KOLKOL-596241 format. One record per atom (N, C-alpha, C, O, CB): residue number from 1; atom name; y, x, z. Coordinates in steps of 0.1 Angstrom, whole numbers, plus 5000, padded with zeros to 4 digits. Each point is the difference from the previous one (the first is absolute). Glycine has a CB too. Example, Ala and Ser with C-alpha at 12.3 -4.5 7.8 and 13.67 -1.06 7.14 Angstrom:
2
     n   atom      v      u      w
     1      N   4943   5132   5078
     1     CA   5012   4991   5000
     1      C   5012   5009   5000
     1      O   5000   5010   5007
     1     CB   4988   4971   5005
     2      N   5023   5015   4981
     2     CA   5011   5009   5000
     2      C   5011   4992   5008
     2      O   5011   5005   5001
     2     CB   4983   5007   4977
***
This chain:
91
     n   atom      v      u      w
     1      N   3147   4898   5783
     1     CA   5014   5000   5001
     1      C   5006   5011   4992
     1      O   4996   5012   5001
     1     CB   5003   4977   5022
     2      N   5011   5008   4969
     2     CA   5007   5010   4992
     2      C   5008   5009   5009
     2      O   5004   4997   5011
     2     CB   4997   4988   4970
     3      N   5001   5028   5014
     3     CA   5007   5010   5007
     3      C   5014   4995   5003
     3      O   5005   5002   5011
     3     CB   4981   5016   4979
     4      N   5021   4977   5000
     4     CA   5014   4995   5002
     4      C   5001   4989   5011
     4      O   5009   5000   5008
     4     CB   4996   5006   4968
     5      N   4985   4985   5024
     5     CA   5000   4989   5010
     5      C   4997   5006   5014
     5      O   5007   4996   5010
     5     CB   4985   4988   4972
     6      N   4999   5026   5019
     6     CA   4997   5006   5013
     6      C   5012   5007   5005
     6      O   5003   5000   5012
     6     CB   4973   5002   4981
     7      N   5031   5005   4998
     7     CA   5012   5008   5005
     7      C   5011   4990   5004
     7      O   5006   5002   5011
     7     CB   4988   5017   4973
     8      N   5008   4970   5009
     8     CA   5010   4990   5003
     8      C   4996   4994   5014
     8      O   5009   4998   5008
     8     CB   4995   4997   4968
     9      N   4984   5001   5026
     9     CA   4996   4995   5013
     9      C   5002   5009   5011
     9      O   5004   4996   5011
     9     CB   4979   4991   4977
    10      N   5014   5026   5010
    10     CA   5002   5010   5010
    10      C   5015   5001   5004
    10      O   5004   5002   5011
    10     CB   4976   5011   4981
    11      N   5028   4987   4997
    11     CA   5015   5000   5003
    11      C   5004   4988   5008
    11      O   5008   5002   5009
    11     CB   4995   5011   4969
    12      N   4992   4975   5019
    12     CA   5004   4988   5007
    12      C   4995   5001   5015
    12      O   5008   4997   5009
    12     CB   4991   4990   4969
    13      N   4989   5018   5024
    13     CA   4995   5002   5013
    13      C   5008   5010   5008
    13      O   5003   4997   5012
    13     CB   4974   4997   4979
    14      N   5026   5017   5003
    14     CA   5008   5010   5007
    14      C   5014   4995   5003
    14      O   5005   5002   5011
    14     CB   4981   5016   4978
    15      N   5020   4976   5001
    15     CA   5013   4995   5002
    15      C   5001   4989   5012
    15      O   5009   5000   5008
    15     CB   4996   5004   4967
    16      N   4985   4988   5025
    16     CA   4999   4990   5011
    16      C   4998   5006   5013
    16      O   5007   4996   5010
    16     CB   4983   4988   4974
    17      N   5002   5026   5017
    17     CA   4998   5007   5013
    17      C   5013   5007   5004
    17      O   5004   5000   5012
    17     CB   4971   5003   4983
    18      N   5032   5004   4996
    18     CA   5012   5006   5003
    18      C   5011   4991   5004
    18      O   5008   5002   5009
    18     CB   4986   5015   4975
    19      N   5006   4971   5010
    19     CA   5010   4990   5003
    19      C   4997   4994   5014
    19      O   5009   4998   5008
    19     CB   4993   4996   4968
    20      N   4985   5005   5028
    20     CA   4997   4996   5014
    20      C   5006   5010   5010
    20      O   5004   4996   5010
    20     CB   4975   4992   4981
    21      N   5020   5025   5005
    21     CA   5005   5010   5009
    21      C   5015   5000   5000
    21      O   5007   5002   5011
    21     CB   4973   5012   4985
    22      N   5027   4983   4993
    22     CA   5014   5000   4999
    22      C   5007   4989   5008
    22      O   5011   5001   5004
    22     CB   4987   5009   4974
    23      N   4994   4979   5024
    23     CA   5006   4989   5008
    23      C   5004   5005   5014
    23      O   5009   4994   5006
    23     CB   4977   4989   4980
    24      N   5006   5026   5019
    24     CA   5004   5005   5014
    24      C   5013   5008   5000
    24      O   5007   5000   5009
    24     CB   4968   5001   4996
    25      N   5027   5006   4984
    25     CA   5013   5007   4999
    25      C   5012   4990   4999
    25      O   5010   5001   5006
    25     CB   4979   5018   4982
    26      N   5008   4970   5005
    26     CA   5010   4989   4999
    26      C   5002   4994   5013
    26      O   5012   4997   5004
    26     CB   4982   4998   4973
    27      N   4996   5002   5031
    27     CA   5001   4994   5013
    27      C   5007   5010   5010
    27      O   5009   4995   5008
    27     CB   4970   4992   4988
    28      N   5018   5025   5003
    28     CA   5007   5010   5008
    28      C   5015   5001   4997
    28      O   5008   5000   5009
    28     CB   4970   5013   4992
    29      N   5025   4987   4986
    29     CA   5014   5000   4996
    29      C   5007   4988   5006
    29      O   5011   5001   5005
    29     CB   4983   5012   4974
    30      N   5000   4975   5019
    30     CA   5006   4988   5005
    30      C   5002   5000   5015
    30      O   5010   4995   5005
    30     CB   4980   4993   4975
    31      N   5000   5017   5027
    31     CA   5002   5000   5015
    31      C   5010   5010   5004
    31      O   5008   4997   5009
    31     CB   4968   4997   4993
    32      N   5025   5017   4991
    32     CA   5011   5010   5004
    32      C   5014   4994   4997
    32      O   5009   5002   5008
    32     CB   4975   5017   4986
    33      N   5017   4974   4995
    33     CA   5013   4994   4996
    33      C   5004   4989   5010
    33      O   5011   4999   5004
    33     CB   4984   5006   4972
    34      N   4995   4987   5029
    34     CA   5003   4990   5010
    34      C   5000   5005   5014
    34      O   5004   4993   5009
    34     CB   4985   4991   4975
    35      N   5007   5028   5018
    35     CA   4999   5006   5013
    35      C   4990   4992   5009
    35      O   5002   5000   5013
    35     CB   5022   5009   4984
    36      N   4966   4985   4997
    36     CA   4989   4993   5008
    36      C   4989   4999   4990
    36      O   5001   5001   4988
    36     CB   5015   4986   5027
    37      N   4972   5010   4991
    37     CA   4988   4999   4991
    37      C   5000   4986   4993
    37      O   5001   4990   5007
    37     CB   4986   5025   5009
    38      N   5013   4986   4971
    38     CA   5000   4987   4992
    38      C   4990   5001   4989
    38      O   4996   5011   4995
    38     CB   5028   4986   5010
    39      N   4971   4992   4991
    39     CA   4991   4999   4988
    39      C   5007   4990   4990
    39      O   4999   4988   5001
    39     CB   4980   5016   5013
    40      N   5029   5002   4977
    40     CA   5008   4992   4991
    40      C   4991   4993   4989
    40      O   4988   5004   4998
    40     CB   5031   5012   5006
    41      N   4986   4974   4990
    41     CA   4993   4993   4989
    41      C   4995   5010   4989
    41      O   4988   4998   4996
    41     CB   5026   4982   5008
    42      N   4993   5030   4993
    42     CA   4996   5010   4990
    42      C   4987   5007   5004
    42      O   4992   5003   4991
    42     CB   5032   5001   5003
    43      N   4974   4998   5019
    43     CA   4987   5006   5004
    43      C   4988   4991   4996
    43      O   4990   5005   4995
    43     CB   5022   5005   5025
    44      N   4990   4977   4982
    44     CA   4989   4991   4996
    44      C   4998   4999   4985
    44      O   4989   4998   4995
    44     CB   5015   4989   5027
    45      N   5007   5013   4971
    45     CA   5000   4999   4985
    45      C   4993   5013   4995
    45      O   4991   4999   4991
    45     CB   5030   4987   5008
    46      N   4983   5026   5006
    46     CA   4993   5012   4996
    46      C   4985   5000   5003
    46      O   4992   5004   4992
    46     CB   5030   5008   5011
    47      N   4975   4983   5009
    47     CA   4986   4999   5004
    47      C   4992   4991   4991
    47      O   4989   5004   4996
    47     CB   5018   5000   5027
    48      N   4999   4985   4973
    48     CA   4993   4990   4991
    48      C   4998   5006   4987
    48      O   4989   5000   4994
    48     CB   5021   4981   5018
    49      N   5000   5025   4982
    49     CA   4999   5006   4987
    49      C   4990   5011   4999
    49      O   4991   5001   4991
    49     CB   5033   4993   5005
    50      N   4976   5015   5014
    50     CA   4991   5011   5001
    50      C   4985   4995   5002
    50      O   4991   5005   4993
    50     CB   5027   5009   5017
    51      N   4980   4976   4998
    51     CA   4987   4994   5002
    51      C   4994   4994   4988
    51      O   4989   5001   4997
    51     CB   5017   4995   5027
    52      N   5003   4997   4968
    52     CA   4995   4994   4988
    52      C   4996   5011   4990
    52      O   4990   4998   4993
    52     CB   5026   4982   5011
    53      N   4991   5031   4996
    53     CA   4997   5011   4991
    53      C   4986   5006   5004
    53      O   4992   5003   4992
    53     CB   5033   5002   5004
    54      N   4973   4997   5017
    54     CA   4988   5006   5005
    54      C   4988   4990   4998
    54      O   4989   5004   4997
    54     CB   5024   5010   5020
    55      N   4990   4973   4985
    55     CA   4989   4990   4997
    55      C   4996   5000   4985
    55      O   4988   5000   4997
    55     CB   5021   4986   5022
    56      N   5001   5015   4972
    56     CA   4997   5000   4986
    56      C   4991   5013   4997
    56      O   4990   4999   4993
    56     CB   5032   4989   5002
    57      N   4982   5023   5011
    57     CA   4992   5012   4998
    57      C   4986   4998   5006
    57      O   4990   5004   4993
    57     CB   5031   5010   5008
    58      N   4978   4981   5011
    58     CA   4987   4998   5006
    58      C   4991   4991   4993
    58      O   4988   5002   4999
    58     CB   5022   5003   5023
    59      N   4995   4984   4972
    59     CA   4992   4991   4992
    59      C   4995   5007   4987
    59      O   4988   4999   4997
    59     CB   5026   4982   5012
    60      N   4995   5026   4984
    60     CA   4996   5007   4988
    60      C   4990   5011   5003
    60      O   4991   5002   4992
    60     CB   5032   4993   4998
    61      N   4978   5012   5021
    61     CA   4991   5011   5003
    61      C   4988   4995   5009
    61      O   4991   5008   5003
    61     CB   5029   5007   4996
    62      N   4980   4972   5004
    62     CA   4989   4994   5007
    62      C   4998   5007   5014
    62      O   4989   5005   5003
    62     CB   5000   4988   4975
    63      N   5022   5008   5029
    63     CA   5000   5007   5013
    63      C   5002   4989   5011
    63      O   5012   4997   5003
    63     CB   4997   5025   4987
    64      N   4981   4973   5016
    64     CA   5001   4989   5009
    64      C   5007   5003   5013
    64      O   5007   4991   5005
    64     CB   4972   5001   4985
    65      N   5021   5020   5015
    65     CA   5006   5003   5012
    65      C   5016   4999   4998
    65      O   5006   4994   5009
    65     CB   4975   5022   4998
    66      N   5024   4990   4983
    66     CA   5014   4998   4997
    66      C   5004   4986   4997
    66      O   5010   4995   5005
    66     CB   4990   5028   4986
    67      N   4992   4970   5002
    67     CA   5002   4986   4997
    67      C   5002   4991   5013
    67      O   5009   4993   5001
    67     CB   4978   5010   4977
    68      N   5003   4999   5031
    68     CA   5001   4992   5012
    68      C   5012   5004   5009
    68      O   5007   4991   5004
    68     CB   4968   5007   4995
    69      N   5027   5015   5002
    69     CA   5011   5005   5008
    69      C   5014   4995   4995
    69      O   5008   4995   5008
    69     CB   4978   5025   4998
    70      N   5016   4982   4982
    70     CA   5013   4996   4994
    70      C   5002   4985   4998
    70      O   5011   4995   5001
    70     CB   4989   5027   4988
    71      N   4989   4971   5008
    71     CA   5001   4985   4998
    71      C   5004   4994   5013
    71      O   5009   4991   5000
    71     CB   4973   5010   4983
    72      N   5013   5003   5028
    72     CA   5004   4995   5013
    72      C   5015   5003   5003
    72      O   5007   4991   5006
    72     CB   4969   5011   5003
    73      N   5028   5009   4987
    73     CA   5014   5004   5002
    73      C   5010   4991   4992
    73      O   5010   4996   5005
    73     CB   4983   5027   4999
    74      N   5002   4973   4984
    74     CA   5009   4991   4992
    74      C   5003   4987   5007
    74      O   5011   4995   4999
    74     CB   4978   5015   4980
    75      N   5001   4985   5028
    75     CA   5002   4987   5008
    75      C   5011   5002   5010
    75      O   5009   4992   5002
    75     CB   4967   5002   4994
    76      N   5023   5017   5011
    76     CA   5010   5003   5011
    76      C   5014   5002   4994
    76      O   5009   4995   5005
    76     CB   4972   5016   5009
    77      N   5020   4997   4975
    77     CA   5013   5003   4994
    77      C   5006   4987   4995
    77      O   5012   4998   5002
    77     CB   4980   5025   4992
    78      N   5000   4968   4999
    78     CA   5005   4988   4995
    78      C   5005   4991   5012
    78      O   5011   4994   4999
    78     CB   4974   5007   4981
    79      N   5008   4998   5031
    79     CA   5003   4992   5011
    79      C   5013   5005   5006
    79      O   5009   4992   5004
    79     CB   4967   5003   5001
    80      N   5026   5018   4996
    80     CA   5013   5006   5006
    80      C   5011   4997   4991
    80      O   5012   4998   5005
    80     CB   4975   5020   5006
    81      N   5011   4982   4976
    81     CA   5011   4997   4990
    81      C   5004   4985   5002
    81      O   5012   4997   5000
    81     CB   4980   5021   4984
    82      N   4998   4974   5018
    82     CA   5003   4985   5002
    82      C   5008   4998   5013
    82      O   5010   4993   5000
    82     CB   4969   5001   4987
    83      N   5016   5013   5023
    83     CA   5007   4999   5013
    83      C   5015   5005   4999
    83      O   5009   4993   5005
    83     CB   4969   5009   5007
    84      N   5023   5009   4982
    84     CA   5014   5006   4998
    84      C   5009   4990   4992
    84      O   5011   4998   5004
    84     CB   4979   5025   4997
    85      N   5004   4971   4988
    85     CA   5008   4991   4992
    85      C   5005   4988   5007
    85      O   5010   4994   4998
    85     CB   4978   5015   4982
    86      N   5004   4986   5030
    86     CA   5003   4989   5008
    86      C   5012   5003   5010
    86      O   5007   4990   5004
    86     CB   4969   5002   4994
    87      N   5025   5020   5005
    87     CA   5011   5004   5009
    87      C   5014   5002   4994
    87      O   5009   5003   5006
    87     CB   4973   5007   5008
    88      N   5018   4989   4972
    88     CA   5012   5002   4993
    88      C   5010   4989   5002
    88      O   4996   4988   5002
    88     CB   4992   5025   4981
    89      N   5025   4990   5018
    89     CA   5010   4989   5002
    89      C   4999   4989   4989
    89      O   4998   5004   4988
    89     CB   5017   5013   5023
    90      N   4987   4971   4992
    90     CA   4999   4989   4990
    90      C   4986   4995   4998
    90      O   4998   4991   4991
    90     CB   5021   5019   4998
    91      N   4971   4995   5018
    91     CA   4986   4995   4999
    91      C   4997   4990   5011
    91      O   4989   4995   5000
    91     CB   5004   5026   4989
***
């Protein structure tokens, strides 16, 4: 693996993990704003994007533990986005 590719993959992996952590800040902000515990659509979108980034990293780095952990999350995040979209007015 070339050095530039390895660095790029590391950046994607780190960014994905940081994004997974940032979704909790987003959820906290949304809950404070609503004055109740909520999981907004953005939480699931951020989760999905971050998991895809980490899965890409884990595939490239051949890290099966990350691959399994984040792949299963993708299914949950997609399902929650579908459920949320069904609850929108006009659906």
